[in-house]
N, C-alpha and C positions, 0 to 999 in steps of 0.2 A: 504494500500500500504506500502511495506517495505521500510525503509529509508536506503540509502547507502551514507555514508559521501563523497565518491568520486564524486557522482553526484552533491552535493552542491558545492564542490570544483570546478568542471567543470563549473557550472553556474556562479559562481563569476569570475573565470578567463576569461571566454569568454567576460564578460562585461569589465573587466579591459583591455583586449587586444584591445577592440574598442577605449578606451580612447587614447591609444598610437598610433593607426593607424590614428586617426582623428585629433590629436593635436601635437604640439611640445612637445617633451619629456622633461619635467622639473623634475629634480631629487627631487625638493622640494615638488612635489605632491606624492612622494613615501610613505611618512609618512601616508597620509590620506588613501591611498589604503591598506596599511598594517593594519592600525587601523580597517577598516571595515571588511577586510578579517578575522582577528583574532576574531572580535566580533562574527561573524557567526560560525566559525569553533570551537571556544572554547565552544559555546553552544552545539555543536554536540559531545563534549567529555564528559568524566566522571569527576565529581568534586572531588570525593574521601573523602569528609568530609561534615558534615551537616552544612548548612549555612541558615541564615535568610536573605531574600532579598525582595525588592519591585520592581515590574515590572509595568510600565505604558503602557497601551495598546492604541496605536494611539498617535497623537501629540496634541490633544485638552486638554492640561493640562498645568498649569503654570510651566515653566522650572525652575523658582527660587526655588520652593518647591522641585522638583525632585533633583536639583543640591545640595540642602542643605543636602540630605541624603548621599551624597558622593558615595563611591564604592558599597554601599549596594543597589543601585538602577540602573535600566536600562530601556531603551525604547524598546518596541516591536512594530514595525510599520507594519509588514505583507506584505513586498514587494517581497518576494521570490516566483516565480511561482513553483519552485521545492517543497518547503515546503507547499505551498497551496494545492498541490496534496495529501499531507498526510491527509488532513481533509475530504477527499471524503466520508469516512465511517461514519462521525459524523454529516454531514450537508446535507440539501436538495440540489439537483443538481443546482438550480438557485441562491444559496447563492453567494453574491458578493465576489470577489477574495481577497479583503483586509481582510475581516473577515476570510476567509479560510486560508490566509497567516498567520494571527495572531495565529489561532488554530494550524497550522502546526508548527510554530516556538515554541509554548508552548510545543509541544511534545518532543522537544529536551532537555528540562530542566531535569537535573539529578534527579533521584528519591530521593536522600538524601537531596535535597534543600527544605527548607520551604519558600515558596513564597506567598506573598500577591499581588494579581493582582488588580491594580487600573484601573477602566474602566470608562472613560468619556462617558456618554450616550447622544447621539445626534440624535438618530433615531431608527427605528425598528431593523436595523441590529445589533446595539450595544446592544439593549435590549435582542435580541435572543442570542447574544454572552454571555451575563451575565447568562442567563438560562443554556446554554450549559456548561459553566465553572462550575457552581454549580452542574450540573448533573455529571460532570467528577470528582467531589470531590475537586475542587480547592477553595482556599480562595479568595473571591472577594469583593472589596469595590467599589461601584458605585458612580459616581458624575454626576447627571443629569444636562444637560445644558437646562434650561427652555426656551421655544420657544418664549416668549413674546418680547425678545430683550433688548437692552441696556438701554432704557429709562423707563422701567417698574420697579418701586421700589420694588414691591412684588417679582418679578422674581429675581431681584438682591439679595434681602434678602435671598430668598430661596437658591440661588446658594452659597452665603457666608456661610450659615449655613451648607450646605452639605460639603463645603471645610473644615470647622472646624472639622466636624465629621470624614472626611477622614484623616486629620492630626492626630486626636486622635487614629484612628484605626491603622495608620502606627506606631505611637509611641508604642502602646500596642504590636504590632507585633514584632518590633525591640527591645523592652525592654528598650528604653531610650527616653528622651525628645528631641524635635527639638527646640533648643534654639534661642533666639532673635539674639545672636551673629552669629550663623551659618546661619540664614536667611539673615542677613545683608551682610555677607561675600558672600553668594550665589548671592544676588542681584548685588553686585559689579562685581562678576565673569561674570554674564550674560550680564551686561552692556559692559564688555570688549569683550565678544563673539560677541555681536551684532555690536559693533564698528568695530571689525576686518572683519566681514562679509560685512558691508557697505563699508569699505575701499577696500576690495577685489573686490566688484562689481563695484565700481567707477573706480579703476585702469584698469580693464579689459573691461570697457564700450565700448570703441571705437576700440577694437582690437579683432582679431580672433586667438590670440596666444594660447588661450584655447578654446575648443569647449563649446557650451552652456551646453551640457550634463556634461562635466567635471566641469564647474562652479557650476552647480546645485549639483553635487556630493560633491564637497569640502564644499560648504555652509551648506549642511545637515549632514556632517560627524560628527559634534559634538554630534549628537544623540547617536553615538556609542562609545563615549569616557567616560571612568571612571575617567579621569584626565583632568579637564578643563584647568588647568594652563598649562599643557604640550601642549594641543591642541592650546591654544592661542599663545604660544611661536612658534609653528610650522607655524601658520597662519602669524605671524609677519615675520618669515623668508621668507615664500612664497611671501608675499606682498612686501617685500624689493627687492626680486629678480625680481618680475614683474615690479616694479617701475623703477628699473635700466635698465631692458631690453627694456621697452617700452619708456624710455626717449629718445632713439635714434629715429630719424625721419624714419630711415630705417625699424625699428621694428614695429612702430605704423602704422598699416595698416588701410586704409579707409574701410568703410562698403561696401563690394562687394555683400553681400547676403541680401535679404529682412529679416528684423528682426521681430520676432513674439513673442507675449506674450502667455504663457500657462495658461489657466484658467480651472476651473471645479474640477473633482476628483483629489485628491493629487496623486503625483507620488513618490513612495518610491523605493529605490534601494533594490535588483537588477532588479526590473521590469522597465528597461529603454527602453522598446520597443518603446514608443512614442517619447522620446527625440532623440533616434537614427534614427527613421524614419523621423523625422523633418530634421535632418542633411542630410540624404540620399536624401531627396527631394530638396536639394539645398537651404534650409532655415537656418537661424541662430536663435537659441533659446536664446532670449535676457534676459528673466526673467520668473519667475513662481509666480503666485499669488494664486495658488490652495492649497499650503501647508501652514504651520504656518509662519506668517510674524513677524519679531521682533517687539515687542511693548514696551512701556515705562511704568514702574511702578512709582508711585508717593510717595513711601515710603520715609519718612524723615530719613536721615542717622545720623542726629545729635540728641543728647538728649536721654532720656530714653523712650523706647517703648517696650511693652511686645511682646512676640512671637505671642500671640493671635491677637493683633492689627496688627502686620505685615502681618500675614496670611490673615486677613480680607482685608487689603489694597491691597495685591497682587491679591486676588480673585476679588475684585471690578474692578481693572484695567484690569485684564485679561478678565472678562466678558464683559466689555464695548468695548473692542477692538478685541475680538475674532471674526473671520469671520465664525461663525458656520452655517452650513446648516440647523440647527434645528430652527433658527429664522424664524418666519413667514414673517418678512420683514428684510432682511439682510442688515441693514444700515451700519455696519462696512465694509462689502465688497464693497458697493457702494462708501463709502468715500475713501477707500484705492485705488480702481481702479481710481477714479477721481484724487486723489492726485498723483498717479503714472503717469497718462497721462499728468499731468501738467509739470512734470519734465523730462520725458523720451520720446524718439521718437521711435515709432514702425510702421511697415508697415501693420501688420495684427495681428489677434489673433486666437488662436486655442482653442476651448472649448472641453476638454477631459471628456468623461463620461464613467466610468466603468459600465458594465452591473450590474444592481441591485442598483446603486447609484441614485435612482429617485430624492432624495432631491436636489442633485447637479444640475440635469437637470432643476429643477424649477428655479434655479438662472440664467439660461442662458438668459432669456428674459430681465432681468434687465441689465445684462452686455451688451447685444446686443444694447439696446437703448443708453447707454452711449457711446459705440463705434461708433454707427451710427452718432451721433452728431458731431463726429470728422472725419467722412468719413473713418473709419477704418473697413475693412471687417472682419467678424467673420466666422470661419470654424468649424463646429461641427463634432466630430467623436465619435462613440461609439464602445467600444472594451472590451476585457478581457485580462487575462494574457497569453492565448494561442496564438500561432503564425500562426494559420491556415488562418488568415485574413490579413496577412502582405502585400501580393502583392496587394490586393484590396485597402488597406489603402495607400500604396505607390503610386499607380496610382492617387488616389484622391488628395493626398498631393502634388504630382508633378503638377497636374492641378492648384491647389491653388497657388503654388509657381510661376508658369508661369503667372498667372493672376496678382500677386503682382509685378513681375518683369516688366510686361507690364505697370502697373499702375505707377511704379516708374520712368520708362523711359519717360513717358509722362509729368512728373512734370518739 
C-alpha cells in the first residue's frame, strides 16, 4: 500500500479534534499535541543527512537507559492504524495490529539513517517481528524478557546479562560510551517525569476538566519527546494551571460518570478508538494499567558507581516491577492492581484485548478474581485497529455503563 503523508496528517488531526470537543480547551495542552504531531510527521519527511540512531520498539524497556542516549534515541510504539496498513504486504493477515503498526512506522525512516532497533521480546509476536526486521535488512538487538518472573534468580541473571549486551551493542552502534554520569542524570530526569505524571493524575483525580483520553495522552506524551527537560517544564506549567483552576469550588466538579479502569492490551496513540468509545458510552476513563507504569529504581546516586553496575541495577529493578505478559505468573500486575485498588475508587473495569494478543487474554482471569473480591464488575472486549466494529462495541459499552450507573444509584 502506498503511503500518503496527508493521510497520516488527517488521522492525527481527527484525534486531536476529539480532545477539544470533549474537554475544556486549555492552551497548556497545546505543547503536548504539537510534540506528538511533529514526532509522527517528521518521521514521514526526509532527513537529508546520514544519522546514527537507536529506536526502541514497544515500551517494555527501561526508560532510564533510553533517556541516557539523548536525541539519538526514540520510541516506536505502533499505535497508528494508518501506518499499520502499510505492513499488509510483509505480514500474515492475522498479525496483531501493534506489530503491524511498528512495521508501518519503521517504513517511514529515511533511507540515509543508520538505525539500530532494540526489541524487547515478550512473546511470539515480538519474536516474529525480530525475524521480519532481519529479513528486511534492519539492525536488530533483542532483549528477551524471561517468563519465569521476578523471583527467579536465573531468569533475573539472564535478563541482566542481555541488558548489558544490549548496552554494548548500542555503544558500538553510536560510537561512544554510555557513561555513569549520563545514566545518573537520566535517572534523575525520569524521577522528575514520573513525579510530574503522578502530580498531574492527582490534580485531575476528582475533576472532568480533562477527559480520560486527554489525561492518558498527556501522560504518555513523553515517549515522543527528545527533550525531557522541556517536557517536564511544560508539565509543570500545565499542573500549575490545573491546580489554580481546580482550586475554585466552582471548577472542581463531582464525579457524575461511572469511573472505569482500563486493563489488558496497551493503548498507544493515535489508536484511541477504545478511550473515545468509553467516553461516548457515558463512562469516565479514570486510569490505565495496561501500559508501562512508572517504577522506582534503587540506584544509589551518591559515591562512585560504574556505568556497568548502574545498568545492572536498572535492569534488576525494571525486571522485578515490569508487568510483562511473558511471565507465567504475572505477580507485578497482581501487586500493582491491588495497590491501585487500595488507593483509588472505580466503579468498573474494562479489559481490552487486541486480536492476536493471546498472552494478555490469559491475564484476565487473575484480574477478574481481584476485582470480584471488591465487587467491581469487569467488561471484556476484543477488537483491532479497524473501525468496522465500532457500533457493536458502542452498544455493548453503553449497556455496561447503564449497569454501572444503576449499581451506583443503589449505593
